[in-house]
TILUMNU-817881 format. One record per residue: x, y, z of N, C-alpha, C in turn; residue in one letter. Coordinates in pm, whole numbers, plus 50000, padded with zeros to 5 digits. Example, Ala and Ser with C-alpha at 12.3 -4.5 7.8 and 13.67 -1.06 7.14 Angstrom:
<rs>
513194943150780512304955050780513204967050780A
512854977550708513674989450714512905000350787S
</rs>
This chain:
<rs>
404596727829160403456731429243402896719029313F
402806708029237402276695829295403166691029410F
404486690829388405386685729491405396694729615F
405246707729596405156716729712403906713529794V
402786711829727401546708329798401686694929869C
402326685629800402516672329859403366673229985W
404426681529979405296683030096404546689130213A
403766699630186403006706130293401996696330353M
401356688530267400366679030317401036668330402Y
402206663530356402906653130432403346658230568S
403766670830575404216676430703403086677030804Q
401876679530758400736680930849399956667830865H
400406657430798399746644530810400786633730842Q
401306633530963402356623830997401896609430983P
400606607030988400106593330980399956588630835A
400256597230741400136593630601401066581930569L
400536571230517401346559230494402246561130373T
403336553530372404256554230259403566549530131E
402666539630146401956534830028401106545829965G
400456553730050399646564929999400526575129929C
401696577729988402586587529925403036582629788R
403286569629778403666564029648402556566129546A
401316563929589400186565829497400046580529457Q
400226589329556400116603629527401216607729429I
402436602629450403546606329363403306601729220A
402866589329205402596584229071401466591929003L
400446595229083399346603129027399836616828983A
400756622629061401296635729026402116635328899G
402946624928885403716623328762402776621728642V
401716613728661400746611928554400066625128518A
399776633228621399106646028596399996655428516A
401286656028553402226664828480402366660228335V
402536647028316402676641928180401406644028098A
400246642428165398976644628096398856659028047T
399326668328131399296682428092400126684727966F
401306678427960402156679927843401476674227718L
400836662627736400166656327622399006664827574V
398186669627667397036677927628397486690727560L
398646695927604399176707927539399466705227392T
400036693427366400346689827228399066687627148V
398086680327210396876676527137395996688727109I
395646695927216394696706927199395356719627149F
396686720627171397386732127113397516730426963G
397366717926916397476715326773398916715326730G
399136711226609400476711526553400876726026529A
402166728926531402606742626506402136747426369P
401816760126363401426765926235402676767426150N
403016756726078404286756626007404336766925896T
403206769225831403206779025723403566792825775T
402896796725884403196809825941404626810325992A
405096799326046406446799026101407476801825993L
407296795325877408286797125773408146810725706Y
406906815825698406736829125639407366839625729V
407136838325860407616848525953409116847925975N
409706836225965411126834925997411996834025874T
411366831525760412166830425638412816817025621G
412476807225704413056793925692412406786425577L
413096776225526412516767925422411556758025484Q
410496754425416409616743725464410406730825475P
409926721525560410656708925578410926701525448P
409966701725354410126694025232411306699125149A
411686711925168412756717825086414066718925161L
414076715225289415286717125368416356707325324Q
417576711925330418726703125310419116697625445V
419366684625459419726679025590420906686625650P
420796689825776421816697625843422316690425966S
423556693526004424086687726127423326692826246A
422756705026233422036710626347420826702426384A
420206695726283418996688226311419256673826347A
420526669926355420816655726374420956651626517T
420676660126613420826655926752419816662826840N
418996654726909417996660426999418646667627113A
419926665127133420596670927248421376683327210F
421316687327082422156698127036421436711427038K
421976721127109421386734327107421436740726970P
422266735426876422286741226743420916741026679E
420046731726726418696730926670417966744026689L
418336751226793417676763826821418476775226763V
419776773526771420606784826743420696788126595R
420626777926510420796780226369419546776226292Q
419216783126183418106778726098418416765026040P
417376757926003417556744725943418006746625798L
419306747625781419896749325650421256742825653Q
421926741325540423196734225540424156740025642P
424796731025720425696735525825426986740625764A
427616750625824428906755425775429966744725795P
431026745725722432076735725731432816736425863M
432846747825926433516749026056432486753826156V
432346746726264431366750226366432016750526502S
431656760026582432196761026718431316754026817M
430286746826772429386740126865430026727426915S
429696723827037430306712027099429556699427063S
430326688727041429676675927018429226669527147T
429856672727254429486667827386429316652827392R
428226647727342427936633627335427806630627185M
427456618827142427476616226999426536625226926P
426986631626817426196642026756425056637526670P
424746624926664423646621026577422336619726651L
422386616026777421196615526859420046608326796G
418936615326776417696609126733417566607426583N
418536612126506418306613126363419356605526285V
418916598126188419826592126092420076602425984D
421326607025967421586618025873421246614425729P
421226601525699420916597625562419426598725532M
418606598925636417156599125613416496611225676T
417316620425724416726631725797415796640025711E
416226642925586415386651125500414056644425471G
414106631425443412866624225415411976623625537A
412596622025653411806621525775411116634625800A
411856645525779411266658525807410126661625711A
410226656325590409206659625493408006650325500S
408236637625545407136628125544406406627325676S
407056631125783406416630525914405986644425953V
404736647325942404226660625972404076662626121T
404056675126169403806677626310402496671526358P
401466671326269400186665226306400366650526340D
401086643426252401296629126274402116626826401F
403166635126421404006633426540403186635826666A
402326646026664401516648926781400546637526811A
399926632026705398986621126727399696608526775K
400866605926719401626594426764402046595926909G
402486608026945402836610727084401646608527176T
400506613727135399306612327217398926597627235A
399026589927127398646575827132399496568127233L
400816569727225401706562227313401606566927457L
401596580127476401576585327612400236583027681T
399146582727604397856579627666397866565727726T
398396556027651398496542327704399406542027826A
400516549327820401456549727932400806555528056L
400126566728040399526573528155398366565428213L
397626558528127396546550128179397086539228270S
398176533128227398796522928311399316528528441G
399946540428435400476546628557399346550128654M
398266555628600397156559428686396546547128753A
396416536428676395856524128733396726518928847F
398056518528825398956513628930398926522829051M
398816535829025398876545429136397736543529235A
396566539529187395406538929276394976524829315W
395606514629256395196501029291396296492529351T
397556496229327398646487729375398846489529524R
399056478629597399296479229741400716484129768R
400976489329890402336493829923403326482329907P
404506485929856405546475929834406586476629944L
407446466629949408566466630042409836464329963A
410926471629991412146470429913413346477729965G
414516479629878415786484129933415746498429979P
416706501630062416726515030118417066525130010E
417146537330056417416548429965418646545629880S
418556548629750419656545929662420076558829594W
421346559029563421916570129488422876563829388I
423296571129292424216565829193425386559129261M
425846548029201426916540329261428106549429280A
428016558329377429036568229392429486570229533G
428636574229625429066577229759429556564829829T
430746565829883431316554029945430466549530062A
430016559130144429206555330260427876549330219G
427216555530120425916550530077426046536830013A
427136534829936427336521829874427506511029979E
428306514130083428546504130186427256500330257A
426456510530294425226507630367424246499830282S
424196502730150423266495630063423616480830056K
424906477730040425296463830027425186456430159E
425356463830270425216457330399423776452730419E
422826460930374421416457230390421086445030305A
421776443630190421466432530100421926419130158A
423106419030225423636406630282423966409130428V
423426401530520423626403930662425016399730708P
426036407430663427406404930704427866416730789V
428656413930889429116424430978429906434830900K
429616447330924430226458330851431706459730881K
432576459730778433976462430803434166476930846P
435236479530913435506493130959436126500930844S
435296508430773435766516230659435356530730677K
436316539630684435966553930695435246558730570P
434356568330589433706574630474434706583630404R
434476585730275435346594230193434506605430134L
434106615130215433196625630166433786634130055P
435116634930046435726642929940435336637829802A
435096624729792434726619129663433326623629621L
432436625529719431096630729687431196644829630D
431986653129696432086667229654432726668429516S
433786660529491434456661829362433536657429250I
432616648229279431646644029177430776655729133R
430386664229227429556675629192430296685029097F
431576687629124432336696729039432526690928899F
432746677928891432886671628759431576672528681L
430466669628747429166670228679428826684628641I
429176694128725428916708228693429636712128564S
430876707528549431626710728428430906705028304Y
430406692828316429736686528203428406693528171I
427656697228275426386704228252426626717428180V
427626724828225427946737728161428416735428018V
429306725628000429876723427868428876719227762G
427816712427803426846707827705426076719127639H
425896730427709425016740827653425616754827656F
426896756227690427456769727700427526776627565I
427596768927455427696775327324426406782327285Q
425336780627362424096787627331424176802427363T
425146806327447425226820427484426636826027472C
427596817927429428986822327419429516819227281V
430246828627224430866826427093432376827527099T
432916831927210434366833427224435026819627216D
436006818227127436616805127102437346799827224A
438036808327296438816803827412437906798727523T
436816805827549435866801327652435246787927612I
434906786627485434336773927438435336762627455L
436596765127425437616754827445437776751127592K
437606760927679437746758327822436646749027875L
435456750227821434306743327881433726732127796F
434336729027683433786718327600434696706027593T
435586704527688436466692727691435796681527772Q
434546679227741433736669627817434246655427797I
434716652427677435206639027650436486635927728N
437156645927776438316644027864437846641128006V
436916649128053436506648528194435636636428224V
434846631728128433896620928157434606608128200V
435856606228157436596594428201436776593828351G
436826605528416436976605828561435806599228632A
434596599928572433426593728634433556578528636F
434056572928528434226558428526435286554028627F
436386561428632437446558028728436916559528871V
436156570028897435616572329031434626561329069L
433786557328975432836546529004433566533529034S
434636530728959435436518828988436146519729121G
436606531629155437296533529283436356530329400Y
435156535329393434176532729500433806518029503V
433646511829386433326497529381434446489329443A
435686493129415436806486029474436906488229624G
436606500229668436676503429811435616495829891Y
434416495229837433336488529909433316473429886T
434006468629783433926454529748435126446229790G
436086452329861437256444829909437526448530054T
438416441130117438716442930259439996450830278L
440006459430379441176467630409442276459030471I
443486460530417444626453530474444686438830442G
443756433630365443736419430330443596418030178K
444196407630127444086404929984442886395929959R
441726401329995440486393829984439356403129938E
438406397229867437196404729830436206404229945A
435356414129950434296414330050433276403530017D
432816395930116431816385530088430546390930023P
430306403930034429076409529981429016410129829R
430126407429761430066407229614429506393929563I
429256384729653428626372029617427206371529675E
426246365329608426336360229472426426371529369P
427086368729261427376379329165426116385529105T
425106377329077423896382929015423216392729109H
423286390229239422676399329336423456412529342K
424766411429334425616423429334425336432129211Y
425286425829094425086433228970423716439828969V
422676432229006421326438029007421236449429106I
421846447829223421816458429323422486471129275G
423606469729205424316481429153423486488729047K
422946481028953422176487328845420906493728900I
420286487228997419096493029057419426505229143M
420696507729164421096519729235420856532429156G
420776531229022420546543228941419386541828842Y
418936529528818417896527928716416546534328753Y
416076533528878414756539528907414666554328871P
415716562028902415666576228868415726578228717L
416546570428650416586571028503415206568128445H
414536558028498413196554328450412196565628475L
412236571528594411296582228627411466594228533L
412706598728514412946610328428412556607228284V
412826595028240412446591228103410936591628085T
410186586728184408726586828173408166601028180L
408736609228267408226623028280408396630528147I
409536628828084409826636327960409506628327834F
408866616827849408556608527733407776615927624A
406756623927659406046631127551406976639927468P
407906646827534408846655327461409786646927375M
410326636127433411236627627358410546621727235F
409326616727255408606610027146408256620027035I
407806631727074407426641626973408636645726889Y
409756649226956410936653726883411506642526796A
411566630426851412116619226775411206615726656D
409896615926679408956612926571409006623626461S
409236635926500409276646926404410386644726301Y
411546639626348412686637926259412796623726202Y
412406613626279412686599826239411456591426214N
410286596126250409086588026237408766581026369G
407496577626383407036572426512407656559026548F
407826550226449408316536726479409786536826519F
410586545326457411966546626500412046552826639K
411146562126665411116568226798410806557826904A
409876548826873409546538126967410746528926989A
411476525726882412666517326895413726524326980A
413896537426958414856544927038414446545227185H
413146546227209412666546027347412976532827415G
412806521827341413126508627396414616507527427L
415446512627339416896512427363417256520427486M
416606531827504416896540227620416446533827750S
415246528027749414716521927871415506509527912L
416066502427815416836490327846418326493227860T
418726505727844420126509827862421086502027773L
420746500627647421646494027553422176503827448V
421856516627460422176526027353423666528027331Q
424496525827432425926528027412426546517827316S
425826506827288426316497027191426036501427048W
425286512227030424956517326896425686530726879F
426896530726825427706542926823427006555026761P
426186552826657425556564126590424226568126654M
423806560826757422536564126823422686563626975H
423886565627025424106564327169423446575627247A
423126586727182422556598127253421066600027227E
420366589327200418936590327180418256594827309I
417166601927294416336606527405417146614427507W
417376608927623418156616027725419636613127700N
420276621827624421606619027570422656615027672A
422786622027786423876618527879423776604527938P
422616598127928422466585027992423166573827915T
423866577127806424746567027746425766562527849W
426116571427940427066568128048426516556628133F
425226557228167424616546528247424576533528168L
424356534628038424336522727954425686515727956S
426756523427936428106517527937428456512028074A
428076519228180428406514728314427636502128352M
426436500428299425666488428330426366476028278S
426926476928158427706465728107428916463028196F
429606473628234430796472028318430446465428451A
429276468728506428876463028634428736447828627M
428356442528511428206428028498429556421028519V
430616427428476431946421328487432656424728618A
432116433928696432836438728815433036428228924M
432036419928961432266410729073433456401429053P
433526394828938434646385828913435956393528900S
435896405528842437106413528828437606418328963S
436696422829048437086427329181437696415929261I
437106404029250437636392429323439066389229280A
439356390529151440716387829103441696398629146S
441276411329132442156422429168442446422429318I
441466418129398441646418029544442776408929587A
443106398829508444156389229544445556394329512K
445656405629443446956410429396447726417629506M
449046416329500449926424129587450076438029529S
450806446529598451006460129546451786459829415K
452746450929405453496449729280452576445129168K
451716435529198450766430829098449786441829058G
449396450029153448486461129122449146471129028L
450416473729052451146483028964451206477528822T
451486464628811451536458428678450156458528612Q
449106455928691447756456328636447396470228587A
447816480528662447536494328622448186497628489L
449436493228472450156495728347449466488428231V
449076475828254448436467928147447086473828107C
446256477128206444946482728175445076495928101L
446006504528145446196517428078446706515427937S
447596505527917448126503027784447076497827689G
446246488427737445166482927653444186493927614I
443886502827707442966513827681443556523827583L
444876525327587445526535227500445596530727355L
445706517627331445896512527194444806517127097I
443506515027127442486519527030442456534727015P
442856541927117442876556527107444046561127020R
445156554027026446246556926934445846553226791L
445136542126776444686538026643443776548426582A
442846553526661441936564026614442726576426571Y
443676580426653444456592426623445326590426500S
445926578626488446846575926376446096574026244Y
445026565926246444306562926123443666575326062D
443156584126147442486596126096443416608226092L
444606607026150445526618426153444996630026235G
444376626726349443726637126431444416638026567V
445696639226569446456639226694446146651326781W
445786662426721445696674726800444356681826791S
443316675426735442026682426725441326682726861I
440406691926875439556692526994438166688226954M
437836675626983436566669926938435366677426993E
435526684027107434406691427165433936703127081G
434766707326984434386718526897433846713826762L
433746700826744433326695426614431946689126625L
431286687826511429996681026507430046669926403N
428896664126374428856652626284429366655926145A
429176668326101429596672125966431076675625961R
431606681426067432976686526063434006676526113T
433566666026183434526655926229434936647126111H
436216643326102436666635225987435966621725975P
435636615326087434966602326081434176600526211N
432926604826209432136605126331431826591126382I
431686581326292431386567726336432576561826414A
433786563926363434986559226432435096565926568F
434866578926571434976586526696433946581626798W
432716579526754431686574926847431986561026902N
432566552326818432886538926864434006539126967S
434826549326966435896550527065435356555927197I
434516566027193434116572427319432916565927387R
432106557927315430926552027377431056537127407F
432116530827361432246516427374432226512127521N
431286503727562431206499527702432446492027751P
433146485327660434346478027700435416487727751F
435556499127687436526508927733436106515027866Y
434796516227887434306520828017434696510828126A
434586497828095434986487528191436466488928228L
437316491128129438746492528157439016504228250L
438336515528228438546527128315438026524428456E
436936517128468436436513628601437396504028672M
437986494828599438956485728660440196493228706L
440576503528633441676512028678441336518128813I
440086522528830439646527828959439736517529070G
439356505029041439456494329142440906492329184V
441806492029088443226490129118443756501529205V
443376513729174443846525229253443346524229397L
442096520329417441566518929553442336508329630A
442656497129565443376486429634444786490729673R
445406499529597446746504329631446756511329766M
445686518529798445596525229928445176515430036V
444266506530005443736497230105444786487130153M
445846485130076446916476030117448086483330181L
447916496130209448976503530277449306497130411D
450606495230436451056490230567451276502030660T
451556499030785451856509730880453086517630836E
454026510730775455226517530725454856527230614E
453966522830525453516531730416452796544030472D
451966541930572451226553030632452176562830700K
453186557530769454156566230836454956574230733A
455286567830621456036574730517455196586030455K
453906583430437453026593630379452836605330474A
452866602430606452656613030706453966619530749A
455066615830687456376621130723456406636330706K
456876643830807456926658430795457966662730691P
457776674530641458686679830541457936684830420G
458476694930356457796701330244457646691730126L
458716684530092458666675629977457646664429999L
457646658530118456706647730148455276652930147S
455086664930203453736670730208453196673230068S
454046678329979453606680929843453316667929767L
454176658029786454026645429715452716638429751K
452326639129877451156631929926449926640729939N
449986652729883448836661829889447956660129766S
446616660829783445736660329666445676673529590P
446366683929642446266697129580446966697229445V
448206691729440448956693029314448316685429198W
447766673229217447076667129102445826674729061P
445136680929159443956688929125444356701029042L
445426707729083445936719029006446396714328867V
446986702428862447436697028735446286694528639G
445166689128689444006686628603443456699628546M
443366709728632442876722728584443836728528482V
445146726928507446156732228415446056725628278A
445786712628276445646705528147444506711528066V
443356713728132442196719528062442526733428009I
443156741528093443466755528054444506755827942V
445556747727954446616747827853446106743027718L
445186733527717444596729327590443746740627530R
443046747927616442206758827566443056769727500A
444266771427548445166781527491446156775527391Y
445876763327345446656756627241448106754227280D
448366753027409449726749727454449926734627450V
448916727027494448956712427486448216708327360V
448926702127267448336699027137447976684427120G
447156679027208446686665227198445176665227185L
444646655127116443196654027104442576649627236N
441256648627240440556646027365440936632727429D
440946621927348441156608727407442596606627452V
443566612327380444956611127424445206619527548L
444606631227553444706639427674444106632127793T
443006625627769442316618027875443196606627927R
443796598827838444576587227878445946590927934S
446616600527871448006603327905448176613828014L
447206622728030447386633828124446296634328231L
445046635428189443976638328284443726626628381F
443556614628330443246603328418444406599528511L
445666599828466446746597628563446726607728677P
446476620428645446396630628751445186628328841L
444056624428780442866621928861443076609728951F
443746599528900444046587928983444926591529101G
445936599729078446786604129188445996612629287R
445056620629237444206628429327443396619229417F
442796608829362441986599629442442836592929550L
444006588329513444886581529610445296591029722I
445746602929684446196612529786445046617529873N
443876619629812442716624029891442296613129988A
442326600729945441976589430032442936588830151H
444226589330123445226588530231445136600530324R
444896612230268444796624130352443566623430442Q
442466617830391441266616230472441556607330593T
442336596930574442636587630683443506594030792L
444316603830755445196609930855444746623830899R
443586628330849443066641330892442746641231040D
443066652131108442746653831250441966666831268T
441236667531378440436679531407441326691931414E
440856702431349441556715231355442686716531255G
442976705831180444046706531081443446709830944T
443806721230888443236724830757443806715930646P
442946711830557443376703630442442306704530335S
442676700630213441716700930103440586691030127L
440906679330181439866669330204438876673830311T
439356681130411438426686330512437516697030451R
438076704730358437256714730288436206707730202L
436616697130131435666689930047434646682130129L
434946679730257433996672830345432986682330407A
433056695230373432106705230423430696700930382W
429756701330473428426695730450427706701530328K
427746714730305427086719730182427666713530055P
428976711130053429576705029935429186690329921L
429176683230033428776669030024427306667729986T
426476677530027425076677129985424976679029833Y
425766688329780425766690229635426236677429565L
427186670529627427596657829571426486647529574G
425666648029679424556638729691423516640729581T
423266653229544422256655929442422856656429301I
424136653229289424786654429158424226644429057S
423846632429101423296622829006421936627328952F
420996631829038419756637528981420026649128885P
421006657428916421356668428825421816662828691I
422646652528697423186646428575422056640828488F
421136633528549420046627328471419076637728417V
418926648828488417916658828453418406669328354L
419716671928349420176683628274419966682128123H
419976669828071419736668027928418326671427886G
417296665427950415916669127914415606683927934P
416106689728044415866704128065416546712327956L
417726707927913418386714927803417576714827676G
416876703727651416006703327534414826712827550Q
414276713727670413166723027694413596737427672L
414846740527710415326754227699415846757527559F
416476747827492417246751227373416956743127248Y
416226732227256415976724327135414866730927054K
415166733826929414296742326849412876736926837K
412736724126804411406718726780410556718626906V
411196719627022410476719927150410446734027208I
411616739927225411716752727295411006763927222A
411216764927092410666776227018409186774526988K
408776762326959407406760326914406426757727028Q
406926752627141405996748627247406216755627380F
407446759627410407756764427546407916779527551V
408966784627485409286798827501408776807427387W
408546801527271408066809327158409166815827078G
410366816627133411496822627061412776817627125A
413836817627048415116813327100415776824727177Y
416376821527290417006831727374418466828127393N
419356836527344420796834127357421446843127461S
420636849627543421176858427645421846850427757Q
422926855527815423596848427925422676845728044P
421766855128075420896853128191419986841028170W
419646838228045418796826728017419556813728042F
420846813828012421686802128039421816800128190F
421976811028264422026809828411420706804728466W
419616808728402418306803528444418246788428422L
418776783728310418826769328284419646762028390Y
420816767628426421656761328528420936760928662L
420286771928698419546772228825418406762028825A
417696761028713416596751428704417116737128716A
418296734628662418876721228670419236717528814T
419866726928886420276724129024419046722729114V
418106731929101416886731129183416096718629149V
415996715529020415296703428980415966690929034G
417296690629033418016679329090417766677829239G
417746689229311417476688729455416056683829482A
415086688329401413706683929419413566668929389L
414246664329284414186650029252414766641729365L
415846646429422416456639029533415516638729653H
414916650229685414036651029802412736643329781W
412146644929663410816639329640410836624829593A
411996620129549412016606429494413166598129551F
414406602629530415556594429568415576591329717V
415316601129801415436599229946414176593730012S
413116591229934411856586429991411946571630027R
411396568330142411436554530189410646545330096K
409526550030043408716541329958409446537829830W
410326546729784411116543529665412096532229697V
412726533329813413616522629856412896509529871G
411696509829928410916497629946410556491329811N
410116499629718409746494429586410966488829514A
412106495529528413316490729462413776477529522T
413686476229654414086463729718413196452129672R
411916454729661410996444329614411336440129471A
411646449929386412026446729249413326438929245T
414296443029326415566435829332415356421429375M
414546419529476414306405929526413666397229419K
412696403029348412036395629241413006391729131S
413876401129093414846398228988415876388029034L
416336389429159417336380029211416776365929220C
415516364829257414896351629266414856344629131D
414756352429025414706346428892416056340528852R
417146346028912418476341028879418956330428977F
418216328529086418686319329191418696305029141A
</rs>
């Protein structure tokens, strides 16, 4: 409601300064958060006695620690009573299944931290937070800073952002809109997979949509591909001058996604703090908040999914970004033969720990997406494999190598790729690798392909995705008006717009999922009862897409946000100069 009023007011007040809009936006965020806090304070703690009498659940002091209560991101918190988890569960682990709770202390936390204490602790921290926000909103002068930012994803947006940072003449690089569109489809799969078990019990459907640990690798490769495309020169074995100085490059990349992460974290802070305090105590919740705000959670395998669980991805990518400038400069000097050797080496190094995980635990063919903390043979080992930032760096470097393979194409290579004939057309088409990726997901769901998530990711899915990126890139370069192709379809404006809002959707879908499905929040504060109907799941998906579009319109695309980000970047860069 606030943002609608703000939009209407802005449309009728063209003279409204960007500084004023920034103040209005901050005041609006403070107002929304204040409403949530007052709801907790004046609504009082949940009537736990009545809750347990009416539902037949055990009081917290008598509960046995359950896997369902070990993750703020797990819909099992809503779906199942707080009682010992069954040995076999069809719920998806999605991200690390421990989230906000230490399983060794969960029972003690639930019994010693009362809802009253959690509510008061939430009120204490958020009151200080909102006071500071309100003060800044009405006293801070307008800032000046970088242009509109989006997740280090769109090739065109990345190029324009770096051009503004360093006044170097823009190289002639075509935009690759197909990469924007494919990002939306990948994120859509992850959004669905995280919460589909709340309304579906069919094993085959769950297998189809919970292979998130396979698909997430494509995001790292795609991010590396874009970094390689924007950070090196076409047709030359040289890096783009814009990757220097390295500290400016790294800060610019991280600031491309951190402001939105910060905004969403602050908006949902009351919910995060209350839920985390309820299970772990206020001081652990504060520590988890610090880890989330500083994006270091991916270094803690058993706590990588604290607060906004999917943002472990941003944590791992932030580490990778620190190493990217020097890595890109080295890869840029390689010939095509050297790039092929680098691709083999990087893939081999990445495969070794995944083979070790599979061999040591004897889990060659399990589907990790169907397991939770209790049912997985060794959850700590598994989390260290899927969240390790070093492995994220390797996948991003694979993306850089793939981009360079296309950028070094000679005229002879281009003519060979455009050669007429059925065999040549199929070989250089992005359609067959796309069909192959879908086939891998489907065949695993029907138990035809018997490999675990990480081996499927390394041996099948990522090689096909890499070939898709290469073929889509080359096809984009040779597309002509009136010629139908997959890349022209993916360049359709509605699809590229969905790709543009995919990062806000990604950052928002975790907190909204907790509002819809997390028991301690959804049942006690929001809906009053758990809803497993399919229409409710569709409502969640619609809210996520609309919320992502609103975040992009009201925050990401705003000039004042770009100005504030540029000012922050300049301040940080000056400290490293």
